[in-house]
Wavefront OBJ file of the C-alpha trace (Angstrom):
o trace
v -26.410 -23.692 -28.029
v -24.409 -21.095 -26.631
v -27.231 -19.294 -25.527
v -28.595 -22.079 -22.997
v -25.371 -22.796 -21.964
v -25.062 -19.240 -20.928
v -28.264 -19.431 -19.264
v -27.183 -22.337 -17.227
v -24.155 -20.388 -16.012
v -26.420 -17.453 -15.324
v -28.590 -19.961 -13.139
v -25.518 -21.802 -11.303
v -24.112 -18.479 -10.720
v -27.168 -16.599 -9.144
v -27.698 -20.070 -7.151
v -24.037 -19.868 -5.755
v -24.441 -15.945 -5.051
v -27.803 -16.933 -2.966
v -25.651 -19.482 -1.147
v -23.278 -16.515 0.147
v -20.267 -17.112 2.346
v -21.710 -20.925 3.106
v -21.024 -21.974 -0.575
v -23.093 -24.903 -2.030
v -22.001 -28.628 -2.996
v -22.361 -29.601 -6.503
v -25.189 -32.180 -5.480
v -27.169 -29.609 -3.859
v -26.794 -27.345 -6.920
v -27.823 -30.021 -9.357
v -30.910 -30.874 -7.316
v -32.349 -27.448 -6.864
v -31.672 -26.399 -10.469
v -33.204 -29.548 -11.709
v -30.057 -29.997 -14.216
v -28.101 -33.215 -15.191
v -24.612 -33.571 -13.978
v -22.988 -33.134 -17.399
v -24.584 -29.711 -17.945
v -24.021 -28.522 -14.700
v -20.057 -29.269 -14.752
v -19.773 -27.792 -18.054
v -21.396 -24.573 -17.107
v -19.418 -24.424 -13.795
v -16.138 -25.208 -15.719
v -16.909 -22.268 -17.838
v -17.605 -20.108 -15.004
v -14.390 -21.164 -13.222
v -12.265 -20.287 -16.266
v -13.947 -17.031 -16.164
v -12.634 -16.975 -12.633
v -16.315 -15.856 -11.943
v -16.551 -18.739 -8.952
v -14.141 -21.032 -7.135
v -14.344 -24.297 -5.485
v -12.930 -25.250 -2.040
v -13.040 -28.058 0.282
v -14.573 -27.565 3.704
v -15.190 -29.702 6.595
v -18.692 -29.933 7.350
v -19.536 -32.716 10.290
v -16.234 -34.400 10.144
v -16.588 -34.875 6.217
v -14.826 -32.973 3.546
v -17.375 -31.606 1.050
v -16.568 -29.592 -1.808
v -18.516 -26.385 -2.237
v -18.756 -23.370 -5.001
v -18.405 -19.928 -3.880
v -18.631 -16.545 -5.547
v -15.337 -14.887 -6.345
v -15.592 -11.455 -4.860
v -14.925 -8.384 -7.273
v -11.684 -7.080 -6.416
v -11.598 -3.373 -4.833
v -10.413 -0.870 -7.247
v -8.059 1.945 -5.992
v -7.840 4.819 -8.197
v -5.252 7.616 -8.009
v -5.461 10.647 -9.807
v -2.443 11.705 -11.482
v -3.336 14.950 -12.807
v -1.488 17.147 -10.389
v 1.969 14.957 -10.304
v 3.709 17.741 -11.837
v 3.074 19.958 -9.112
v 4.555 18.123 -6.503
v 7.535 20.168 -5.465
v 10.320 17.426 -5.293
v 10.410 17.319 -9.171
v 11.546 20.984 -9.533
v 13.477 20.801 -6.396
v 17.250 21.985 -6.639
v 18.154 19.657 -3.600
v 16.602 16.460 -5.060
v 19.839 14.571 -5.458
v 20.733 15.521 -1.776
v 17.462 14.608 -0.384
v 16.682 11.612 1.586
v 15.722 10.338 5.093
v 18.387 11.049 7.446
v 19.871 13.795 5.296
v 19.838 17.497 6.123
v 17.620 17.792 3.332
v 14.705 15.358 3.759
v 11.018 14.624 3.111
v 10.031 14.638 6.630
v 11.626 18.244 7.357
v 10.891 19.629 3.857
v 8.490 22.767 4.265
v 7.458 22.894 0.336
v 6.517 19.155 0.472
v 4.620 19.850 3.781
v 2.676 22.379 2.416
v 1.630 20.693 -1.022
v 0.511 17.631 1.171
v -1.577 19.818 3.322
v -3.168 21.888 0.543
v -3.905 18.532 -1.459
v -5.605 16.862 1.355
v -7.694 19.914 2.203
v -8.814 20.004 -1.427
v -9.361 16.306 -1.723
v -11.864 16.368 1.327
l 1 2 3 4 5 6 7 8 9 10 11 12 13 14 15 16 17 18 19 20 21 22 23 24 25 26 27 28 29 30 31 32 33 34 35 36 37 38 39 40 41 42 43 44 45 46 47 48 49 50 51 52 53 54 55 56 57 58 59 60 61 62 63 64 65 66 67 68 69 70 71 72 73 74 75 76 77 78 79 80 81 82 83 84 85 86 87 88 89 90 91 92 93 94 95 96 97 98 99 100 101 102 103 104 105 106 107 108 109 110 111 112 113 114 115 116 117 118 119 120 121 122 123 124
């Protein structure tokens, strides 16, 4: 039984994905896939619990229509911390005196500037 439920989820997911940014109403989804409303609602609930799809109310021709949309995958930002120990601030004797507006500051530090420039060139 789990496998058939999973295949319904796959079918519904694909149909919602095909609808794209305009989304798809439940009635249309049921009609196009030939599912009964109980089966469709169960599969939709599972997909929503997994946060794979979402439903939004949309105004169309003066009427409010509930449509289903694919949740976009979040963009992951990766940061490489391998060279963090090389940042000059960690070994600087003026660290406690350093700060914006002070005589010693990140904006005037030649060591930090060199480090940043070297790593920008290395990252390109």
